[in-house]
C-alpha positions in Angstrom: -1.7 25.1 51.7 -4.3 26.1 49.2 -2.9 27.7 46.0 -4.4 30.3 43.8 -3.5 28.5 40.6 -4.3 31.4 38.4 -1.9 33.7 40.3 0.6 30.8 40.7 0.7 30.4 36.9 2.0 34.1 36.7 4.5 33.6 39.5 6.1 30.4 38.1 8.9 31.1 35.6 9.0 29.5 32.2 11.3 26.4 32.1 13.4 25.1 29.2 13.0 21.5 28.3 16.1 19.6 29.5 17.3 16.2 28.5 17.7 13.9 31.5 21.2 13.1 32.8 21.9 9.4 32.4 23.0 8.0 35.8 26.5 6.5 36.2 28.6 4.7 38.9 32.1 5.8 39.9 34.4 3.6 41.9 36.0 5.7 44.7 39.5 5.4 46.1 38.2 3.4 49.0 36.5 0.9 46.7 33.0 2.0 47.4 30.5 2.8 44.6 29.3 6.4 44.0 26.0 6.5 42.1 25.5 9.9 40.4 21.9 10.5 39.3 19.6 13.4 38.5 17.4 14.4 41.5 13.7 14.7 41.1 11.7 17.6 42.5 10.1 15.3 45.1 13.6 14.5 46.4 14.1 18.0 47.6 12.8 17.7 51.2 15.3 14.9 51.8 18.1 16.8 50.1 17.4 19.8 52.3 17.9 17.6 55.4 21.3 16.6 54.0 22.3 20.2 53.3 21.0 21.7 56.6 23.8 20.7 59.0 26.4 22.3 56.6 24.9 25.7 57.3 26.8 25.8 60.6 30.2 24.7 59.3 32.5 27.7 58.5 35.4 25.6 57.4 36.2 26.1 53.7 33.1 28.3 53.3 30.7 25.4 53.7 28.2 27.7 55.4 27.7 30.1 52.5 27.7 27.3 49.9 25.2 25.3 52.0 23.0 28.4 52.6 22.9 29.2 48.9 22.4 25.7 47.8 19.5 25.3 50.4 17.8 28.3 48.9 18.3 27.2 45.3 16.9 23.8 46.0 13.9 25.3 47.8 13.4 27.7 44.9 13.3 24.8 42.5 10.9 22.9 44.8 8.6 25.9 44.9 8.8 26.7 41.2 10.7 30.0 41.7 13.8 29.5 39.5 14.2 29.0 35.8 15.4 25.7 34.3 17.3 24.4 37.4 18.5 20.9 37.9 20.3 19.0 40.7 22.6 15.9 40.5 23.1 13.9 43.7 25.9 11.5 44.6 25.0 8.5 46.8 27.1 5.8 48.5 25.0 2.9 49.8 22.0 5.1 49.5 23.5 7.9 51.6 23.7 11.4 50.1 27.4 12.3 50.0 27.3 15.2 47.6 25.2 17.5 45.5 25.7 19.8 42.5 23.2 22.1 40.8 22.9 24.7 38.1 20.6 25.8 35.4 20.2 26.6 31.7 20.3 30.3 30.9 19.3 29.5 27.3 20.0 26.7 24.9 23.6 27.6 24.5 24.7 28.9 27.9 24.7 27.1 31.3 25.1 28.6 34.7 26.9 26.5 37.3 25.6 27.1 40.8 27.1 25.0 43.6 29.1 21.9 44.5 28.8 20.5 48.0 30.8 17.4 49.1 29.5 15.9 52.3 32.1 13.2 52.5 35.6 14.6 51.9 38.9 13.0 51.0 37.5 10.9 48.2 37.3 13.6 45.4 33.5 13.3 45.5 33.1 17.0 44.9 35.5 16.8 41.9 33.6 13.8 40.5 30.2 15.6 40.9 31.5 18.8 39.4 32.8 16.9 36.4 29.4 15.2 36.1 27.7 18.6 36.1 30.0 19.8 33.2 29.3 16.5 31.4 25.6 17.2 31.7 25.9 20.8 30.3 28.2 20.0 27.4 27.4 16.4 26.3 23.7 16.0 27.2 22.3 19.6 27.2 24.7 20.2 24.2 25.6 23.7 25.4 28.5 25.8 24.1 29.7 27.1 27.5 29.2 27.1 31.2 29.7 30.2 33.5 31.3 29.3 36.8 32.5 31.1 40.0 34.2 29.7 43.1 33.5 30.7 46.8 36.5 29.0 48.3 40.2 28.5 47.5 39.6 24.8 47.1 36.9 25.4 44.6 39.1 27.8 42.6 41.9 25.2 42.5 39.5 22.4 41.6 37.5 24.2 38.9 39.4 27.2 37.5 42.9 25.7 37.6 42.2 22.0 36.9 40.0 22.9 33.9 42.1 25.9 32.7 38.9 28.0 32.6 38.8 31.3 30.6 38.5 34.5 32.5 35.6 36.8 31.5 34.0 40.1 32.7 30.6 38.5 32.8 28.7 39.0 36.1 27.7 35.6 37.5 24.2 35.2 39.0 25.8 34.5 42.4 27.6 37.8 42.5 31.1 38.1 43.8 33.9 37.8 41.2 33.4 37.7 37.5 32.5 34.4 35.8 35.0 32.0 34.5 34.0 30.1 31.3 34.2 26.4 30.4 34.0 26.1 26.6 33.4 22.9 24.7 37.0 22.8 23.6 38.2 23.1 27.3 35.8 20.5 28.4 36.9 17.9 25.9 40.5 18.7 26.5 40.0 17.9 30.2 37.6 15.1 29.8 40.0 12.2 29.7 41.6 13.3 33.0 38.6 14.4 35.0 35.3 12.7 33.8 35.0 9.1 34.9 32.3 6.6 35.5 30.5 3.6 34.0 27.0 3.2 32.5 24.6 1.7 33.0 24.3 1.6 36.8 23.9 -2.0 38.0 20.3 -2.7 39.0 21.1 -3.4 42.7 23.0 -0.1 43.1 20.2 1.7 41.3 17.5 0.2 43.4 19.5 1.1 46.6 19.9 4.7 45.4 16.3 5.3 44.4 14.6 3.4 47.2 15.4 6.0 49.8 17.6 9.1 50.0 19.4 8.4 53.3 20.9 11.3 55.2 24.1 11.1 57.3 23.6 12.1 60.9 25.0 15.4 62.0 27.9 14.1 64.1 29.1 11.8 61.3 28.7 14.6 58.8 31.0 16.9 60.8 33.6 14.1 61.0 33.4 13.6 57.2 33.7 17.3 56.4 36.7 17.4 58.8 38.4 15.3 56.2 38.6 11.9 57.7 39.6 9.3 55.1 39.4 5.6 54.5 35.8 5.0 55.2 
């Protein structure tokens, strides 16, 4: 598809410079290793394939989370969103979860979505914690604005972190934002933020060689909450 680059320069939003997220590895309850790393723009087509089957799962609001995440990733890929990032969680190369968000400005972060493709292993919680780690420790922001679209999300984010209520409209609409401050983050960090750095070379090579996507039947089983894999 040919692009009118002069017009494209007008359509593309300005983007804040973002420090990279240093990858880490987390040992899950089943003993497997979860590699958490920052996705690159060229990873998006594979990530869309991982998200797509979740569009048709209504359980725990997976459908709306997946639909919005799909659109957000595509907007990032097409240069139609400001200062977005995505972190991906992989086990043995397979995508098992995604989180994304963006910088509103140098001081304020906007949390978008958390999608766990493999359930029962706290992958979503680990990835959300990594996202907060990115905003507070590496982007050095003062606060992150957060909403939840499911009761599970509300329990995992608002209650576990003791988030502050606000009257600030979140970009996703729905309820008002909750706020994670630096003080709340560091108070919760010992309980909720885990992982080791650097990632061993063999695990890193496996994660970056290919983004593997779980087949749709297996994905449905994993989201149904089967454990012990």
